[in-house]
N, C-alpha and C positions, 0 to 999 in steps of 0.2 A: 669781799667780792666773790670769792670762791663759793661761799655759802649760798649767795644769790643765784649763781649759775646752777649749782646743784639743785636748788629748789625749783628753778624753771624747768630743768631737765626732768625732774620727777613729775612736775605738774603735767608735762606733755606726754608722760608715759602712756602708751595705748592700753586699752582695757579689753580683755576677752571675757565675755559672759558665757558661762557654762550652765546648761540646764539639763538635769537628769530627768528622764520621763519614763512612765509606764502607764499606758492607757489614760492619757490626760487630754483627750480631745475636747472635753467640755470646759477645760480651764486654760489650756495653752494659748489659744487665740487671743484671749484678753490680756494675758501677760505679754505676748509678743507685740500687741498693739501699743502697749506702753513703751516697750523697748524701742520700737521704731521711731518714737518721737523724742528720744533722748537728745539733749542738746548740751554739749557736743555728743555725737553718736559713739557707740562702742566700736572698736576696731573689727570685731567679729562676734557672732552669736553661734555657739556650738550646742546643738541639741543631741545629747547622748541617750539613745533609747534602749531600754532593757527588754524589748520584745513585745511591743504594743500590738494588740489585735484590733484596735479601733483606728480612727483617722488621725492619730497623733502625728505620724510621719508625714502625711499629706499636708497637714496644717503647717508644720515646721517648714516644709519645702515651699509652700505658697508664700511664706513670709521671708524667704530668702536665706534661711539659716543653713549652716553647715550641719548636715544630718549624719550622725554616726550610729548605725544600728549595731547592737551587741547581742550575742546569744546569751550571755550571762547577765541577769538582772541583779541589781544591788547598788544602792546609791553611792557607796564608797568607790566601788569598782568603776562605775560610770563616770563619776566626777574625776577620778584619777585619769581615766582615758581621755576625757575632755581636756584636762590640764596638760597631758602629754602632747596633744595636738595643737594647743593654743600658742599663738605667736605674741600676744600682748605681754607687756611687762607686769601688768596687774591682772590677777585672776579674780573674777566675781562669780560666786556660786549661788545661783538663783533657782528657787523652787518654781515649778510650773504653775502654781496657783497663787503667786505673789505679785502684787503690783508695786512698782517703784516710782519715785519722783523723777521728773524730767531732767533734773540736774544731777542724776546719779553719778555719772562719770566724773564730773567736776568734784563732787563730794569725796569720792574715793581717791582721786588724784591729790586733792588738798590734804586729806588725812595722811596719806602715805608720803607726802612731801616731808614729813617729819621722820628722819631716819630712826628715831627712837621707838616708833610705832611699827609693830610687825603685822598687825591684823586689826580689822575693824568690822563693825556690823551696825545695824540700825535698831530703832525701837519698832517692834512688831505690833501692829494693831490688827486684831483678829475680827473679821467681819463676815456676815452672812447676808443673804438676800433680805432678811427681815430685821436684823439687829446687829449692833456692834457689841462685841464681848468685852466690855470695859474692865470687868473684874479680872478675867483671865489675862487680858492684855497688860494690865498693871502688874500682875504676878509675874508674867514673862519678863517684863522690863526689870523688875527687882531681882529676879532669879539670876540675871547676869552678874549681879553684885553679891548676893548672899551665898550663892553656890561657891563662888571663889573665896569669899570670906570664911565660910565654914571649913572648907577642905584645904585651902592654901592661904591661910591668913597672913603669913609673913610675905608671901609673894603679892598678895592683894595690896598690902599696905606699903611695901617697899618697891615693888616692881611694876605696879599697875596691871596686875593679872586680873582678867575677867573671863567668864565662861559665856561664850556666845553659842547660839543654836541656829540650825539651818534656816528657819523662817525669818531670821534677822538679816539675811542676805550677807553672808560672810565674804570678806575680800582680803587679799594679801598680795604681796609681791610674788611673782612666779619664782624668783630666785630663792626666796625664803621657803616657799612651799616645797621646792625640790630639796632644799637643804635639810628640812625636817622630815622628809620622807613621804609627804603627802598624807592622804587619808589611809587609815589602817583598813585594808581590804577585808580583814577577817572579822571586823565589827559589824553586826547587823543593826546596831543602834548606838547612839552616843558617839558616833564617829566625829561629829562636829566638836563636841566638848573635848574629846581626845586630841584633836588637832590643835585646839586652843592651848592645851597643856604644853604641847611641844613648841608651838609658835611663841608661847609666852616666855620661853627660855631665850628667844632671840630679841625680844623687845616688849613694849607695852601693848596691851590690847585695848582698843577704844570702842566704846558704844557711842556712835554718832547720834546727836540729838535731833534726828529727823525720822519720820515715820515711813515704814513700808506696810502694805496691807496684805494680809494673808487670809485664805479661806478658813472658815470655821467648820468645814465638813465633818471632821472627826469629832469635834466637840458637840456638834449638833446631833450626831448619832449616839454618842456616849451620854451626853448630859453634862452640865457644867461641873457638878460636884464630883462625878466619877472621873471626868477628864483631869480636874485639878488634883484629885487624889492619886491618880496613876502617875501623873507627871512629877508630883512631889516624891512619891515612892521611888520612881526610877532615878531621879536626881540624887536622893539621899543614899540609895543603895549603890549607885555608881561611885559616889564619893567615898563610900566605905570599902570599895574594892570588889563588889559583886561582879562576876563576869557578864559581859554584854549579852552573851547568848541566853543567859537566864533572865536578864532584864527584858529581852525581846518577848518572852512569854507573857509578861505583864502587858506589854504594848499591843500584842496581837499581830497576826499576819493579815487580817482582813483589811481590804481597802475600803474607804468610805463608799456608801451607796451612790451609784452613778446616775441617779435620776436628775432630770433637768433642774429641779428646784435647788438641789445642792450643788450642781455643776456651775451655776451662774450666780455666784455670790456678789459679783461686782457689776450687776446689770445697770445700776444707776450711773456707772462711769464709762460704760462701753458704748 
């Protein structure tokens, strides 16, 4: 009986959605449209902005989000700030260019109803206005497993360790996030994988067999082969212990081109 009560309490745990932004006016509205139709709804949506100069803040306000402007940009810093302000027992870290299923809240609550699971994420399908990136999407799904198997084989096999990435919409209990210290604010890249390593010490990490859809803006700019090569190189070098600051040079600092063609990859669904 006590297990049933615990499960029901976990299922009812409220969800806080945290969205880090920086000049995402072309994407954010589509993402928030999906968030608004979640059933059941999230307890709150917190948009933490790193200094946008476009209409990002106005769009977030129109959609009724809690808007947190910050002087310091950086995804880790912004997500940590959102987590510090969140009231929900479950934290969901959502990119501004990612669409989620309408039962997202139920999926997260059901996953974390198992006390042995410390973190979860989804299968990321990468799409643009003209095409779906099936090859890269498959690689990203497999990367969750092979990255863990290559660099933490004992934990992969014995403890259910997986490596999730930001576009997979990572989620965890707020208590576990605080217990492991949150995102490492010093990391300019791979902060999501780093968090998985630490959350993985608290329990299993699960890739939920449901799809979220992310923009292919960067892949469209780089090209499929270059993007795949860069992602592979970063993952392998990270696993070998190369500092994230050096890996960031491979990834580059430039944001995807902000023309309307790339800014609206989900037009068929909006």
